[in-house]
C-alpha positions as CSV (number, residue, x, y, z in Angstrom):
1,M,-19.2,74.0,18.2
2,Q,-18.3,72.9,21.6
3,R,-14.8,73.5,22.6
4,R,-13.0,70.7,24.4
5,I,-11.3,71.9,27.5
6,A,-7.8,70.5,28.0
7,Q,-7.3,68.6,31.3
8,P,-4.3,69.2,33.4
9,F,-1.5,66.5,33.5
10,G,-2.3,63.7,35.9
11,S,-6.0,64.2,36.0
12,F,-8.5,61.4,35.2
13,P,-10.6,61.4,32.0
14,E,-14.1,62.4,32.1
15,P,-16.8,59.7,32.3
16,C,-17.7,57.9,29.1
17,G,-21.2,59.1,29.4
18,S,-20.2,62.6,28.3
19,H,-17.6,61.5,25.7
20,S,-18.8,58.1,24.2
21,G,-16.6,58.4,21.1
22,Y,-13.5,58.8,23.2
23,C,-14.3,55.7,25.2
24,V,-14.9,53.6,22.0
25,R,-11.5,54.7,20.6
26,L,-9.8,53.9,23.9
27,M,-11.4,50.4,24.0
28,L,-10.3,49.7,20.4
29,R,-6.8,50.8,21.1
30,A,-6.7,48.4,24.1
31,M,-8.1,45.5,22.1
32,I,-5.5,46.1,19.3
33,F,-2.7,46.3,21.8
34,T,-3.8,43.0,23.4
35,L,-4.1,41.3,20.1
36,L,-0.6,42.4,19.0
37,F,0.8,41.3,22.3
38,C,-0.8,37.8,22.0
39,L,0.5,37.5,18.4
40,A,4.0,38.4,19.5
41,Q,3.8,35.6,22.1
42,V,2.6,32.8,19.8
43,A,4.4,34.0,16.6
44,P,7.6,31.8,17.2
45,G,5.6,28.7,17.8
46,L,3.4,29.3,14.7
47,A,6.5,29.9,12.6
48,S,8.1,26.7,13.7
49,V,4.9,24.8,12.9
50,A,4.4,26.5,9.6
51,F,8.0,26.0,8.3
52,A,8.6,22.5,9.8
53,L,9.0,20.0,7.0
54,P,7.8,16.4,7.6
55,P,10.5,13.7,7.5
56,D,11.1,12.2,4.1
57,E,10.8,8.5,3.3
58,S,14.4,7.7,3.8
59,T,14.5,9.2,7.2
60,I,11.4,7.3,8.3
61,Q,12.9,4.0,6.9
62,A,16.2,4.6,8.8
63,A,14.3,5.3,12.0
64,S,12.3,2.1,11.5
65,T,15.5,0.1,11.0
66,R,17.0,1.5,14.2
67,A,13.7,1.0,16.1
68,N,13.7,-2.7,15.0
69,H,17.3,-3.0,16.2
70,I,16.5,-1.5,19.6
71,A,13.3,-3.7,19.8
72,D,15.5,-6.8,19.2
73,E,17.7,-5.9,22.1
74,L,14.7,-5.6,24.6
75,R,12.7,-8.4,26.1
76,S,9.0,-8.1,25.5
77,P,6.9,-7.4,28.7
78,F,3.9,-8.7,26.7
79,C,5.2,-12.0,25.2
80,P,7.4,-14.0,27.7
81,G,10.4,-15.5,26.0
82,K,10.3,-13.1,23.0
83,T,11.8,-9.8,22.2
84,L,9.8,-6.7,21.3
85,L,10.7,-7.3,17.7
86,T,9.4,-10.9,17.6
87,C,6.4,-10.3,19.8
88,T,3.1,-10.2,17.8
89,S,0.9,-8.5,20.3
90,G,-0.7,-5.1,19.6
91,Q,1.1,-3.6,22.6
92,A,4.5,-4.6,21.3
93,F,3.6,-3.1,17.9
94,A,2.6,0.2,19.6
95,T,5.9,0.1,21.6
96,R,7.9,-0.3,18.4
97,Q,6.0,2.6,16.8
98,E,6.8,4.7,20.0
99,I,10.5,3.9,19.6
100,R,10.5,5.0,16.0
101,D,8.6,8.2,16.8
102,R,11.1,9.1,19.6
103,L,14.0,8.5,17.3
104,L,12.4,10.8,14.7
105,A,12.0,13.4,17.5
106,G,15.7,13.3,18.2
107,E,16.1,11.0,21.2
108,S,19.1,8.7,21.3
109,E,19.1,4.9,21.8
110,P,20.6,5.0,25.3
111,Q,17.9,7.5,26.4
112,I,15.1,5.3,25.1
113,I,16.5,2.2,26.7
114,A,17.0,4.0,30.0
115,D,13.4,5.2,29.9
116,F,12.1,1.7,29.2
117,K,14.1,0.3,32.1
118,L,12.4,2.8,34.4
119,R,9.0,1.8,33.0
120,F,9.4,-2.0,32.8
121,G,12.5,-2.8,35.0
122,D,16.1,-3.7,34.3
123,E,15.2,-7.2,33.2
124,I,13.7,-5.7,29.9
125,E,17.2,-5.5,28.5
126,N,18.0,-8.6,26.5
127,P,21.5,-10.0,27.1
128,E,23.7,-10.7,24.1
129,Q,23.0,-14.2,22.8
130,P,25.8,-16.7,22.0
131,W,26.7,-17.3,18.4
132,Y,25.3,-20.8,18.2
133,T,21.7,-19.6,18.9
134,I,21.4,-18.7,15.3
135,L,21.4,-22.5,14.5
136,G,18.1,-22.9,16.4
137,P,15.9,-22.0,13.5
138,L,18.0,-24.1,11.1
139,T,17.8,-27.3,13.1
140,P,14.6,-28.6,11.5
141,L,16.0,-27.9,8.0
142,V,19.2,-29.7,8.7
143,M,17.4,-32.7,10.2
144,G,15.1,-32.9,7.2
145,I,18.0,-32.8,4.7
146,G,19.9,-35.5,6.7
147,L,16.8,-37.8,6.8
148,L,16.3,-37.4,3.0
149,L,20.0,-38.3,2.3
150,F,19.8,-41.4,4.6
151,I,16.6,-42.6,2.8
152,T,18.2,-42.1,-0.6
153,W,21.4,-44.0,0.5
154,R,19.4,-46.9,1.8
155,W,17.3,-47.1,-1.4
156,R,20.3,-47.1,-3.6
157,R,22.0,-49.8,-1.5
158,E,19.0,-52.1,-1.6
159,R,18.6,-51.6,-5.3
160,A,22.3,-52.5,-6.0
161,S,22.0,-55.7,-3.9
162,Q,19.0,-57.0,-5.9
163,P,19.7,-59.4,-8.9
164,P,18.9,-58.2,-12.4
165,E,15.3,-58.5,-13.7
166,G,14.4,-62.0,-15.1
167,V,17.0,-63.8,-13.0
168,S,16.0,-65.4,-9.7
169,A,18.3,-65.4,-6.7
170,G,18.8,-69.2,-6.6
171,A,19.0,-69.9,-10.4
172,P,22.2,-71.5,-11.7
173,D,24.4,-69.7,-14.0
174,T,23.7,-70.9,-17.5
175,S,26.0,-68.5,-19.3
176,D,28.1,-71.4,-20.7
177,T,25.2,-73.3,-22.2
178,G,24.3,-73.5,-25.8
179,D,21.9,-71.4,-27.7
180,D,18.9,-73.5,-26.6
181,G,19.8,-73.4,-22.9
182,A,20.9,-77.1,-22.6
183,P,24.4,-78.3,-21.5
184,D,27.0,-78.7,-24.1
185,E,26.9,-82.6,-24.5
186,K,29.8,-82.7,-26.9
187,R,32.1,-81.1,-24.5
188,D,31.0,-83.5,-21.7
189,D,31.6,-86.5,-23.9
190,E,35.1,-85.3,-24.7
191,L,35.8,-84.9,-21.0
192,R,34.6,-88.4,-20.2
193,R,36.7,-89.9,-23.0
194,A,39.8,-88.0,-21.8
195,R,39.3,-89.4,-18.2
196,L,38.9,-92.9,-19.5
197,R,42.1,-92.7,-21.6
198,R,43.9,-91.4,-18.5
199,Q,42.6,-94.3,-16.4
200,L,43.7,-96.9,-19.0
201,D,47.2,-95.4,-19.2
202,D,47.5,-95.6,-15.4
203,H,46.6,-99.4,-15.5
204,D,49.1,-100.1,-18.2
């Protein structure tokens, strides 16, 4: 059995050619040390990813509501005259999704609006609209109801002015006639006789 000679402190190890087993153990130790060092560096990040819970449905819904509110306060760079909320382009949809994701990531509304001003300019911020602008979408409905009421009023007025059915406009009133529709001759005779008696009395 060959005896290993101890080397003095500070001396270099012998070449690996004479001690191949020692070199293998040294390389394994170096690899293990490197692996442990790398794991120690990435362990916090892996732990945060492993234990991070996805947002629940209520959180996503609340973020979507806030994103729509912010989008309604910003003018759309993709649809002139519309806000990011009312714009129907794909770019506006992607921008609304970006706002929601940034809210879920923890950014505040002023930070998002300030970033959009840097990207699209100060004119992207939509000024507060006066109260009467809400009447704009209701104008066609109000006009339609008013027209319908006017037509109904005219129709009822014309119907009330027409004579009853079976009676012409110029026909005389025969309500005081007899059952057969002829004048009451007896009453006319009595009236004539009364006038004659009155005339005779005047002559006397």
